[in-house]
PQR file with spaces between the fields and no chain letter, atoms N, CA, C, O and H, PARSE charges and radii, in Angstrom:
ATOM       1  N    UNK     1     -22.867  138.401 -127.179 -0.4000 1.5000
ATOM       2  CA   UNK     1     -21.710  137.590 -126.879 -0.0000 2.0000
ATOM       3  C    UNK     1     -20.455  138.281 -127.384  0.5500 1.7000
ATOM       4  O    UNK     1     -20.473  138.972 -128.403 -0.5500 1.4000
ATOM       5  N    UNK     2     -19.392  138.086 -126.669 -0.4000 1.5000
ATOM       6  CA   UNK     2     -18.097  138.631 -127.056 -0.0000 2.0000
ATOM       7  C    UNK     2     -17.172  137.512 -127.500  0.5500 1.7000
ATOM       8  O    UNK     2     -17.210  136.404 -126.966 -0.5500 1.4000
ATOM       9  H    UNK     2     -19.378  137.524 -125.842  0.4000 1.0000
ATOM      10  N    UNK     3     -16.342  137.819 -128.484 -0.4000 1.5000
ATOM      11  CA   UNK     3     -15.306  136.885 -128.883 -0.0000 2.0000
ATOM      12  C    UNK     3     -14.189  136.989 -127.848  0.5500 1.7000
ATOM      13  O    UNK     3     -13.696  138.083 -127.577 -0.5500 1.4000
ATOM      14  H    UNK     3     -16.311  138.719 -128.918  0.4000 1.0000
ATOM      15  N    UNK     4     -13.793  135.870 -127.276 -0.4000 1.5000
ATOM      16  CA   UNK     4     -12.780  135.866 -126.211 -0.0000 2.0000
ATOM      17  C    UNK     4     -11.460  136.472 -126.694  0.5500 1.7000
ATOM      18  O    UNK     4     -10.699  137.014 -125.892 -0.5500 1.4000
ATOM      19  H    UNK     4     -14.194  134.980 -127.497  0.4000 1.0000
ATOM      20  N    UNK     5     -11.188  136.386 -127.983 -0.4000 1.5000
ATOM      21  CA   UNK     5      -9.952  136.947 -128.526 -0.0000 2.0000
ATOM      22  C    UNK     5      -9.989  138.479 -128.567  0.5500 1.7000
ATOM      23  O    UNK     5      -8.948  139.116 -128.729 -0.5500 1.4000
ATOM      24  H    UNK     5     -11.806  135.946 -128.634  0.4000 1.0000
ATOM      25  N    UNK     6     -11.175  139.074 -128.423 -0.4000 1.5000
ATOM      26  CA   UNK     6     -11.320  140.521 -128.452 -0.0000 2.0000
ATOM      27  C    UNK     6     -11.227  141.158 -127.068  0.5500 1.7000
ATOM      28  O    UNK     6     -11.409  142.369 -126.943 -0.5500 1.4000
ATOM      29  H    UNK     6     -12.021  138.557 -128.292  0.4000 1.0000
ATOM      30  N    UNK     7     -10.951  140.377 -126.028 -0.4000 1.5000
ATOM      31  CA   UNK     7     -10.869  140.898 -124.665 -0.0000 2.0000
ATOM      32  C    UNK     7      -9.396  140.993 -124.267  0.5500 1.7000
ATOM      33  O    UNK     7      -8.774  139.981 -123.947 -0.5500 1.4000
ATOM      34  H    UNK     7     -10.803  139.394 -126.130  0.4000 1.0000
ATOM      35  N    UNK     8      -8.840  142.203 -124.285 -0.4000 1.5000
ATOM      36  CA   UNK     8      -7.429  142.357 -123.918 -0.0000 2.0000
ATOM      37  C    UNK     8      -7.244  142.303 -122.402  0.5500 1.7000
ATOM      38  O    UNK     8      -7.778  143.143 -121.678 -0.5500 1.4000
ATOM      39  H    UNK     8      -9.346  143.025 -124.546  0.4000 1.0000
ATOM      40  N    UNK     9      -6.499  141.328 -121.932 -0.4000 1.5000
ATOM      41  CA   UNK     9      -6.260  141.159 -120.500 -0.0000 2.0000
ATOM      42  C    UNK     9      -5.540  142.382 -119.928  0.5500 1.7000
ATOM      43  O    UNK     9      -5.808  142.778 -118.794 -0.5500 1.4000
ATOM      44  H    UNK     9      -6.065  140.645 -122.520  0.4000 1.0000
ATOM      45  N    UNK    10      -4.636  142.980 -120.694 -0.4000 1.5000
ATOM      46  CA   UNK    10      -3.920  144.161 -120.190 -0.0000 2.0000
ATOM      47  C    UNK    10      -4.882  145.315 -119.930  0.5500 1.7000
ATOM      48  O    UNK    10      -4.690  146.068 -118.975 -0.5500 1.4000
ATOM      49  H    UNK    10      -4.419  142.658 -121.616  0.4000 1.0000
ATOM      50  N    UNK    11      -5.905  145.469 -120.753 -0.4000 1.5000
ATOM      51  CA   UNK    11      -6.892  146.535 -120.528 -0.0000 2.0000
ATOM      52  C    UNK    11      -7.705  146.246 -119.277  0.5500 1.7000
ATOM      53  O    UNK    11      -7.993  147.166 -118.511 -0.5500 1.4000
ATOM      54  H    UNK    11      -6.061  144.857 -121.529  0.4000 1.0000
ATOM      55  N    UNK    12      -8.079  145.006 -119.051 -0.4000 1.5000
ATOM      56  CA   UNK    12      -8.816  144.642 -117.841 -0.0000 2.0000
ATOM      57  C    UNK    12      -7.980  144.981 -116.612  0.5500 1.7000
ATOM      58  O    UNK    12      -8.489  145.532 -115.636 -0.5500 1.4000
ATOM      59  H    UNK    12      -7.845  144.258 -119.673  0.4000 1.0000
ATOM      60  N    UNK    13      -6.701  144.649 -116.669 -0.4000 1.5000
ATOM      61  CA   UNK    13      -5.810  144.931 -115.540 -0.0000 2.0000
ATOM      62  C    UNK    13      -5.675  146.435 -115.304  0.5500 1.7000
ATOM      63  O    UNK    13      -5.770  146.899 -114.167 -0.5500 1.4000
ATOM      64  H    UNK    13      -6.287  144.202 -117.462  0.4000 1.0000
ATOM      65  N    UNK    14      -5.454  147.196 -116.379 -0.4000 1.5000
ATOM      66  CA   UNK    14      -5.337  148.651 -116.247 -0.0000 2.0000
ATOM      67  C    UNK    14      -6.631  149.257 -115.711  0.5500 1.7000
ATOM      68  O    UNK    14      -6.596  150.147 -114.862 -0.5500 1.4000
ATOM      69  H    UNK    14      -5.378  146.819 -117.302  0.4000 1.0000
ATOM      70  N    UNK    15      -7.773  148.778 -116.207 -0.4000 1.5000
ATOM      71  CA   UNK    15      -9.064  149.272 -115.726 -0.0000 2.0000
ATOM      72  C    UNK    15      -9.246  148.973 -114.244  0.5500 1.7000
ATOM      73  O    UNK    15      -9.771  149.801 -113.499 -0.5500 1.4000
ATOM      74  H    UNK    15      -7.802  148.055 -116.897  0.4000 1.0000
ATOM      75  N    UNK    16      -8.815  147.802 -113.819 -0.4000 1.5000
ATOM      76  CA   UNK    16      -8.942  147.438 -112.408 -0.0000 2.0000
ATOM      77  C    UNK    16      -8.087  148.353 -111.533  0.5500 1.7000
ATOM      78  O    UNK    16      -8.546  148.836 -110.498 -0.5500 1.4000
ATOM      79  H    UNK    16      -8.389  147.129 -114.424  0.4000 1.0000
ATOM      80  N    UNK    17      -6.857  148.586 -111.947 -0.4000 1.5000
ATOM      81  CA   UNK    17      -5.977  149.470 -111.178 -0.0000 2.0000
ATOM      82  C    UNK    17      -6.567  150.879 -111.123  0.5500 1.7000
ATOM      83  O    UNK    17      -6.535  151.526 -110.076 -0.5500 1.4000
ATOM      84  H    UNK    17      -6.484  148.194 -112.787  0.4000 1.0000
ATOM      85  N    UNK    18      -7.096  151.349 -112.232 -0.4000 1.5000
ATOM      86  CA   UNK    18      -7.749  152.654 -112.251 -0.0000 2.0000
ATOM      87  C    UNK    18      -8.961  152.698 -111.337  0.5500 1.7000
ATOM      88  O    UNK    18      -9.208  153.699 -110.665 -0.5500 1.4000
ATOM      89  H    UNK    18      -7.122  150.824 -113.083  0.4000 1.0000
ATOM      90  N    UNK    19      -9.709  151.614 -111.318 -0.4000 1.5000
ATOM      91  CA   UNK    19     -10.880  151.523 -110.448 -0.0000 2.0000
ATOM      92  C    UNK    19     -10.462  151.588 -108.984  0.5500 1.7000
ATOM      93  O    UNK    19     -11.078  152.300 -108.192 -0.5500 1.4000
ATOM      94  H    UNK    19      -9.508  150.800 -111.865  0.4000 1.0000
ATOM      95  N    UNK    20      -9.430  150.857 -108.628 -0.4000 1.5000
ATOM      96  CA   UNK    20      -8.928  150.871 -107.249 -0.0000 2.0000
ATOM      97  C    UNK    20      -8.474  152.282 -106.867  0.5500 1.7000
ATOM      98  O    UNK    20      -8.785  152.761 -105.776 -0.5500 1.4000
ATOM      99  H    UNK    20      -8.929  150.279 -109.272  0.4000 1.0000
ATOM     100  N    UNK    21      -7.740  152.942 -107.762 -0.4000 1.5000
ATOM     101  CA   UNK    21      -7.310  154.314 -107.490 -0.0000 2.0000
ATOM     102  C    UNK    21      -8.508  155.244 -107.314  0.5500 1.7000
ATOM     103  O    UNK    21      -8.493  156.129 -106.459 -0.5500 1.4000
ATOM     104  H    UNK    21      -7.487  152.552 -108.648  0.4000 1.0000
ATOM     105  N    UNK    22      -9.531  155.043 -108.115 -0.4000 1.5000
ATOM     106  CA   UNK    22     -10.713  155.907 -108.085 -0.0000 2.0000
ATOM     107  C    UNK    22     -11.467  155.799 -106.763  0.5500 1.7000
ATOM     108  O    UNK    22     -11.863  156.817 -106.196 -0.5500 1.4000
ATOM     109  H    UNK    22      -9.543  154.324 -108.809  0.4000 1.0000
ATOM     110  N    UNK    23     -11.668  154.599 -106.272 -0.4000 1.5000
ATOM     111  CA   UNK    23     -12.477  154.460 -105.060 -0.0000 2.0000
ATOM     112  C    UNK    23     -11.704  154.765 -103.789  0.5500 1.7000
ATOM     113  O    UNK    23     -12.301  154.930 -102.726 -0.5500 1.4000
ATOM     114  H    UNK    23     -11.346  153.772 -106.733  0.4000 1.0000
ATOM     115  N    UNK    24     -10.375  154.843 -103.887 -0.4000 1.5000
ATOM     116  CA   UNK    24      -9.503  155.211 -102.773 -0.0000 2.0000
ATOM     117  C    UNK    24      -9.548  154.251 -101.584  0.5500 1.7000
ATOM     118  O    UNK    24      -8.546  154.091 -100.888 -0.5500 1.4000
ATOM     119  H    UNK    24      -9.890  154.709 -104.752  0.4000 1.0000
ATOM     120  N    UNK    25     -10.646  153.636 -101.352 -0.4000 1.5000
ATOM     121  CA   UNK    25     -10.758  152.732 -100.217 -0.0000 2.0000
ATOM     122  C    UNK    25     -11.225  151.386 -100.766  0.5500 1.7000
ATOM     123  O    UNK    25     -12.330  151.272 -101.297 -0.5500 1.4000
ATOM     124  H    UNK    25     -11.460  153.766 -101.918  0.4000 1.0000
ATOM     125  N    UNK    26     -10.396  150.397 -100.637 -0.4000 1.5000
ATOM     126  CA   UNK    26     -10.663  149.094 -101.230 -0.0000 2.0000
ATOM     127  C    UNK    26     -11.778  148.352 -100.500  0.5500 1.7000
ATOM     128  O    UNK    26     -11.681  148.071  -99.305 -0.5500 1.4000
ATOM     129  H    UNK    26      -9.499  150.489 -100.206  0.4000 1.0000
ATOM     130  N    UNK    27     -12.844  148.042 -101.248 -0.4000 1.5000
ATOM     131  CA   UNK    27     -13.918  147.193 -100.733 -0.0000 2.0000
ATOM     132  C    UNK    27     -13.552  145.767 -101.140  0.5500 1.7000
ATOM     133  O    UNK    27     -13.649  145.416 -102.316 -0.5500 1.4000
ATOM     134  H    UNK    27     -12.924  148.271 -102.218  0.4000 1.0000
ATOM     135  N    UNK    28     -13.137  144.954 -100.192 -0.4000 1.5000
ATOM     136  CA   UNK    28     -12.614  143.614 -100.465 -0.0000 2.0000
ATOM     137  C    UNK    28     -13.615  142.759 -101.234  0.5500 1.7000
ATOM     138  O    UNK    28     -13.218  142.019 -102.134 -0.5500 1.4000
ATOM     139  H    UNK    28     -13.058  145.239  -99.237  0.4000 1.0000
ATOM     140  N    UNK    29     -14.892  142.840 -100.904 -0.4000 1.5000
ATOM     141  CA   UNK    29     -15.892  142.011 -101.583 -0.0000 2.0000
ATOM     142  C    UNK    29     -16.013  142.389 -103.057  0.5500 1.7000
ATOM     143  O    UNK    29     -16.059  141.510 -103.918 -0.5500 1.4000
ATOM     144  H    UNK    29     -15.214  143.441 -100.172  0.4000 1.0000
ATOM     145  N    UNK    30     -16.064  143.680 -103.352 -0.4000 1.5000
ATOM     146  CA   UNK    30     -16.158  144.135 -104.740 -0.0000 2.0000
ATOM     147  C    UNK    30     -14.893  143.755 -105.498  0.5500 1.7000
ATOM     148  O    UNK    30     -14.967  143.262 -106.624 -0.5500 1.4000
ATOM     149  H    UNK    30     -16.027  144.393 -102.652  0.4000 1.0000
ATOM     150  N    UNK    31     -13.740  143.980 -104.893 -0.4000 1.5000
ATOM     151  CA   UNK    31     -12.474  143.632 -105.541 -0.0000 2.0000
ATOM     152  C    UNK    31     -12.396  142.131 -105.786  0.5500 1.7000
ATOM     153  O    UNK    31     -11.913  141.700 -106.833 -0.5500 1.4000
ATOM     154  H    UNK    31     -13.680  144.381 -103.978  0.4000 1.0000
ATOM     155  N    UNK    32     -12.863  141.336 -104.839 -0.4000 1.5000
ATOM     156  CA   UNK    32     -12.853  139.882 -104.996 -0.0000 2.0000
ATOM     157  C    UNK    32     -13.727  139.429 -106.145  0.5500 1.7000
ATOM     158  O    UNK    32     -13.345  138.541 -106.908 -0.5500 1.4000
ATOM     159  H    UNK    32     -13.256  141.686 -103.989  0.4000 1.0000
ATOM     160  N    UNK    33     -14.912  140.040 -106.277 -0.4000 1.5000
ATOM     161  CA   UNK    33     -15.805  139.697 -107.387 -0.0000 2.0000
ATOM     162  C    UNK    33     -15.160  140.048 -108.721  0.5500 1.7000
ATOM     163  O    UNK    33     -15.249  139.279 -109.678 -0.5500 1.4000
ATOM     164  H    UNK    33     -15.222  140.761 -105.657  0.4000 1.0000
ATOM     165  N    UNK    34     -14.513  141.204 -108.786 -0.4000 1.5000
ATOM     166  CA   UNK    34     -13.846  141.615 -110.013 -0.0000 2.0000
ATOM     167  C    UNK    34     -12.707  140.663 -110.353  0.5500 1.7000
ATOM     168  O    UNK    34     -12.558  140.255 -111.504 -0.5500 1.4000
ATOM     169  H    UNK    34     -14.441  141.829 -108.009  0.4000 1.0000
ATOM     170  N    UNK    35     -11.909  140.312 -109.361 -0.4000 1.5000
ATOM     171  CA   UNK    35     -10.788  139.396 -109.594 -0.0000 2.0000
ATOM     172  C    UNK    35     -11.275  138.026 -110.038  0.5500 1.7000
ATOM     173  O    UNK    35     -10.651  137.399 -110.894 -0.5500 1.4000
ATOM     174  H    UNK    35     -12.030  140.643 -108.426  0.4000 1.0000
ATOM     175  N    UNK    36     -12.378  137.551 -109.470 -0.4000 1.5000
ATOM     176  CA   UNK    36     -12.941  136.269 -109.879 -0.0000 2.0000
ATOM     177  C    UNK    36     -13.358  136.318 -111.343  0.5500 1.7000
ATOM     178  O    UNK    36     -13.049  135.400 -112.104 -0.5500 1.4000
ATOM     179  H    UNK    36     -12.885  138.061 -108.775  0.4000 1.0000
ATOM     180  N    UNK    37     -14.057  137.378 -111.748 -0.4000 1.5000
ATOM     181  CA   UNK    37     -14.480  137.523 -113.134 -0.0000 2.0000
ATOM     182  C    UNK    37     -13.269  137.593 -114.062  0.5500 1.7000
ATOM     183  O    UNK    37     -13.255  136.942 -115.106 -0.5500 1.4000
ATOM     184  H    UNK    37     -14.308  138.123 -111.130  0.4000 1.0000
ATOM     185  N    UNK    38     -12.253  138.375 -113.694 -0.4000 1.5000
ATOM     186  CA   UNK    38     -11.055  138.496 -114.524 -0.0000 2.0000
ATOM     187  C    UNK    38     -10.323  137.160 -114.626  0.5500 1.7000
ATOM     188  O    UNK    38      -9.819  136.808 -115.692 -0.5500 1.4000
ATOM     189  H    UNK    38     -12.264  138.903 -112.845  0.4000 1.0000
ATOM     190  N    UNK    39     -10.263  136.418 -113.527 -0.4000 1.5000
ATOM     191  CA   UNK    39      -9.600  135.108 -113.533 -0.0000 2.0000
ATOM     192  C    UNK    39     -10.339  134.133 -114.434  0.5500 1.7000
ATOM     193  O    UNK    39      -9.712  133.366 -115.165 -0.5500 1.4000
ATOM     194  H    UNK    39     -10.673  136.704 -112.661  0.4000 1.0000
ATOM     195  N    UNK    40     -11.672  134.153 -114.389 -0.4000 1.5000
ATOM     196  CA   UNK    40     -12.460  133.271 -115.257 -0.0000 2.0000
ATOM     197  C    UNK    40     -12.215  133.609 -116.726  0.5500 1.7000
ATOM     198  O    UNK    40     -12.057  132.708 -117.550 -0.5500 1.4000
ATOM     199  H    UNK    40     -12.182  134.776 -113.795  0.4000 1.0000
ATOM     200  N    UNK    41     -12.183  134.906 -117.060 -0.4000 1.5000
ATOM     201  CA   UNK    41     -11.906  135.309 -118.441 -0.0000 2.0000
ATOM     202  C    UNK    41     -10.517  134.864 -118.882  0.5500 1.7000
ATOM     203  O    UNK    41     -10.343  134.394 -120.007 -0.5500 1.4000
ATOM     204  H    UNK    41     -12.312  135.638 -116.390  0.4000 1.0000
ATOM     205  N    UNK    42      -9.529  135.010 -118.003 -0.4000 1.5000
ATOM     206  CA   UNK    42      -8.166  134.583 -118.349 -0.0000 2.0000
ATOM     207  C    UNK    42      -8.095  133.068 -118.515  0.5500 1.7000
ATOM     208  O    UNK    42      -7.383  132.576 -119.391 -0.5500 1.4000
ATOM     209  H    UNK    42      -9.671  135.392 -117.090  0.4000 1.0000
ATOM     210  N    UNK    43      -8.823  132.323 -117.687 -0.4000 1.5000
ATOM     211  CA   UNK    43      -8.832  130.863 -117.799 -0.0000 2.0000
ATOM     212  C    UNK    43      -9.443  130.435 -119.132  0.5500 1.7000
ATOM     213  O    UNK    43      -8.907  129.562 -119.815 -0.5500 1.4000
ATOM     214  H    UNK    43      -9.402  132.722 -116.975  0.4000 1.0000
ATOM     215  N    UNK    44     -10.567  131.054 -119.500 -0.4000 1.5000
ATOM     216  CA   UNK    44     -11.213  130.732 -120.774 -0.0000 2.0000
ATOM     217  C    UNK    44     -10.283  131.071 -121.932  0.5500 1.7000
ATOM     218  O    UNK    44     -10.115  130.276 -122.857 -0.5500 1.4000
ATOM     219  H    UNK    44     -11.002  131.763 -118.945  0.4000 1.0000
ATOM     220  N    UNK    45      -9.685  132.249 -121.876 -0.4000 1.5000
ATOM     221  CA   UNK    45      -8.800  132.671 -122.958 -0.0000 2.0000
ATOM     222  C    UNK    45      -7.589  131.745 -123.065  0.5500 1.7000
ATOM     223  O    UNK    45      -7.184  131.386 -124.171 -0.5500 1.4000
ATOM     224  H    UNK    45      -9.821  132.895 -121.125  0.4000 1.0000
ATOM     225  N    UNK    46      -7.013  131.360 -121.941 -0.4000 1.5000
ATOM     226  CA   UNK    46      -5.862  130.455 -121.950 -0.0000 2.0000
ATOM     227  C    UNK    46      -6.238  129.113 -122.566  0.5500 1.7000
ATOM     228  O    UNK    46      -5.478  128.557 -123.358 -0.5500 1.4000
ATOM     229  H    UNK    46      -7.342  131.652 -121.043  0.4000 1.0000
ATOM     230  N    UNK    47      -7.402  128.595 -122.205 -0.4000 1.5000
ATOM     231  CA   UNK    47      -7.845  127.317 -122.781 -0.0000 2.0000
ATOM     232  C    UNK    47      -8.026  127.422 -124.285  0.5500 1.7000
ATOM     233  O    UNK    47      -7.718  126.482 -125.018 -0.5500 1.4000
ATOM     234  H    UNK    47      -8.020  129.047 -121.562  0.4000 1.0000
ATOM     235  N    UNK    48      -8.527  128.570 -124.754 -0.4000 1.5000
ATOM     236  CA   UNK    48      -8.753  128.736 -126.188 -0.0000 2.0000
ATOM     237  C    UNK    48      -7.445  128.907 -126.947  0.5500 1.7000
ATOM     238  O    UNK    48      -7.393  128.636 -128.146 -0.5500 1.4000
ATOM     239  H    UNK    48      -8.777  129.334 -124.159  0.4000 1.0000
ATOM     240  N    UNK    49      -6.386  129.351 -126.273 -0.4000 1.5000
ATOM     241  CA   UNK    49      -5.101  129.543 -126.935 -0.0000 2.0000
ATOM     242  C    UNK    49      -4.269  128.268 -127.003  0.5500 1.7000
ATOM     243  O    UNK    49      -3.335  128.178 -127.800 -0.5500 1.4000
ATOM     244  H    UNK    49      -6.428  129.571 -125.299  0.4000 1.0000
ATOM     245  N    UNK    50      -4.601  127.283 -126.174 -0.4000 1.5000
ATOM     246  CA   UNK    50      -3.881  126.013 -126.173 -0.0000 2.0000
ATOM     247  C    UNK    50      -4.294  125.225 -127.417  0.5500 1.7000
ATOM     248  O    UNK    50      -5.485  125.107 -127.704 -0.5500 1.4000
ATOM     249  H    UNK    50      -5.360  127.356 -125.527  0.4000 1.0000
ATOM     250  N    UNK    51      -3.322  124.685 -128.157 -0.4000 1.5000
ATOM     251  CA   UNK    51      -3.678  123.890 -129.340 -0.0000 2.0000
ATOM     252  C    UNK    51      -4.642  122.763 -128.966  0.5500 1.7000
ATOM     253  O    UNK    51      -4.434  122.036 -127.995 -0.5500 1.4000
ATOM     254  H    UNK    51      -2.355  124.780 -127.923  0.4000 1.0000
ATOM     255  N    UNK    52      -5.693  122.645 -129.759 -0.4000 1.5000
ATOM     256  CA   UNK    52      -6.729  121.656 -129.487 -0.0000 2.0000
ATOM     257  C    UNK    52      -6.421  120.350 -130.215  0.5500 1.7000
ATOM     258  O    UNK    52      -5.838  120.343 -131.299 -0.5500 1.4000
ATOM     259  H    UNK    52      -5.863  123.236 -130.547  0.4000 1.0000
ATOM     260  N    UNK    53      -6.826  119.256 -129.594 -0.4000 1.5000
ATOM     261  CA   UNK    53      -6.695  117.963 -130.250 -0.0000 2.0000
ATOM     262  C    UNK    53      -7.811  117.831 -131.284  0.5500 1.7000
ATOM     263  O    UNK    53      -8.760  118.615 -131.289 -0.5500 1.4000
ATOM     264  H    UNK    53      -7.299  119.262 -128.713  0.4000 1.0000
ATOM     265  N    UNK    54      -7.690  116.851 -132.139 -0.4000 1.5000
ATOM     266  CA   UNK    54      -8.690  116.597 -133.171 -0.0000 2.0000
ATOM     267  C    UNK    54     -10.025  116.314 -132.501  0.5500 1.7000
ATOM     268  O    UNK    54     -10.077  115.736 -131.416 -0.5500 1.4000
ATOM     269  H    UNK    54      -6.919  116.214 -132.135  0.4000 1.0000
ATOM     270  N    UNK    55     -11.104  116.727 -133.156 -0.4000 1.5000
ATOM     271  CA   UNK    55     -12.446  116.514 -132.610 -0.0000 2.0000
ATOM     272  C    UNK    55     -12.688  115.029 -132.369  0.5500 1.7000
ATOM     273  O    UNK    55     -12.112  114.175 -133.043 -0.5500 1.4000
ATOM     274  H    UNK    55     -11.062  117.196 -134.038  0.4000 1.0000
ATOM     275  N    UNK    56     -13.551  114.734 -131.396 -0.4000 1.5000
ATOM     276  CA   UNK    56     -13.856  113.333 -131.093 -0.0000 2.0000
ATOM     277  C    UNK    56     -14.611  112.685 -132.252  0.5500 1.7000
ATOM     278  O    UNK    56     -14.895  113.346 -133.251 -0.5500 1.4000
ATOM     279  H    UNK    56     -14.019  115.428 -130.849  0.4000 1.0000
ATOM     280  N    UNK    57     -14.935  111.405 -132.126 -0.4000 1.5000
ATOM     281  CA   UNK    57     -15.551  110.665 -133.225 -0.0000 2.0000
ATOM     282  C    UNK    57     -16.902  111.217 -133.650  0.5500 1.7000
ATOM     283  O    UNK    57     -17.338  110.952 -134.770 -0.5500 1.4000
ATOM     284  H    UNK    57     -14.705  110.868 -131.314  0.4000 1.0000
ATOM     285  N    UNK    58     -17.576  111.971 -132.799 -0.4000 1.5000
ATOM     286  CA   UNK    58     -18.862  112.553 -133.171 -0.0000 2.0000
ATOM     287  C    UNK    58     -18.670  113.798 -134.035  0.5500 1.7000
ATOM     288  O    UNK    58     -19.629  114.296 -134.624 -0.5500 1.4000
ATOM     289  H    UNK    58     -17.222  112.186 -131.888  0.4000 1.0000
ATOM     290  N    UNK    59     -17.431  114.306 -134.115 -0.4000 1.5000
ATOM     291  CA   UNK    59     -17.149  115.465 -134.935 -0.0000 2.0000
ATOM     292  C    UNK    59     -17.260  116.785 -134.197  0.5500 1.7000
ATOM     293  O    UNK    59     -17.056  117.844 -134.791 -0.5500 1.4000
ATOM     294  H    UNK    59     -16.651  113.902 -133.637  0.4000 1.0000
ATOM     295  N    UNK    60     -17.578  116.740 -132.917 -0.4000 1.5000
ATOM     296  CA   UNK    60     -17.738  117.966 -132.145 -0.0000 2.0000
ATOM     297  C    UNK    60     -16.510  118.216 -131.278  0.5500 1.7000
ATOM     298  O    UNK    60     -15.936  117.298 -130.693 -0.5500 1.4000
ATOM     299  H    UNK    60     -17.743  115.880 -132.434  0.4000 1.0000
ATOM     300  N    UNK    61     -16.130  119.478 -131.216 -0.4000 1.5000
ATOM     301  CA   UNK    61     -15.052  119.875 -130.323 -0.0000 2.0000
ATOM     302  C    UNK    61     -15.673  120.460 -129.065  0.5500 1.7000
ATOM     303  O    UNK    61     -16.708  121.123 -129.126 -0.5500 1.4000
ATOM     304  H    UNK    61     -16.596  120.224 -131.691  0.4000 1.0000
ATOM     305  N    UNK    62     -15.041  120.212 -127.930 -0.4000 1.5000
ATOM     306  CA   UNK    62     -15.553  120.731 -126.668 -0.0000 2.0000
ATOM     307  C    UNK    62     -15.251  122.217 -126.552  0.5500 1.7000
ATOM     308  O    UNK    62     -14.124  122.648 -126.794 -0.5500 1.4000
ATOM     309  H    UNK    62     -14.200  119.673 -127.881  0.4000 1.0000
ATOM     310  N    UNK    63     -16.262  123.001 -126.182 -0.4000 1.5000
ATOM     311  CA   UNK    63     -16.088  124.428 -125.944 -0.0000 2.0000
ATOM     312  C    UNK    63     -15.394  124.598 -124.595  0.5500 1.7000
ATOM     313  O    UNK    63     -15.887  124.077 -123.595 -0.5500 1.4000
ATOM     314  H    UNK    63     -17.178  122.651 -125.986  0.4000 1.0000
ATOM     315  N    UNK    64     -14.263  125.310 -124.533 -0.4000 1.5000
ATOM     316  CA   UNK    64     -13.502  125.412 -123.284 -0.0000 2.0000
ATOM     317  C    UNK    64     -14.196  126.207 -122.183  0.5500 1.7000
ATOM     318  O    UNK    64     -13.745  126.195 -121.038 -0.5500 1.4000
ATOM     319  H    UNK    64     -13.863  125.733 -125.346  0.4000 1.0000
ATOM     320  N    UNK    65     -15.286  126.897 -122.514 -0.4000 1.5000
ATOM     321  CA   UNK    65     -15.980  127.686 -121.500 -0.0000 2.0000
ATOM     322  C    UNK    65     -16.762  126.762 -120.633  0.5500 1.7000
ATOM     323  O    UNK    65     -17.432  127.208 -119.702 -0.5500 1.4000
ATOM     324  H    UNK    65     -15.652  126.907 -123.444  0.4000 1.0000
């Protein structure tokens, strides 16, 4: 497992641009899968950065993933 705080979004973006340059010909399906994965990671990270409310009465906090 990875800590979501250890995943730099800027590195993912740079890696994606490098990948696109490398393959020279964009395969829409592969690019779409990559973008979906990157979007999911950004959504999880954004949820984790938003201040959380106090845990519910059971004492458990909801995992944003």
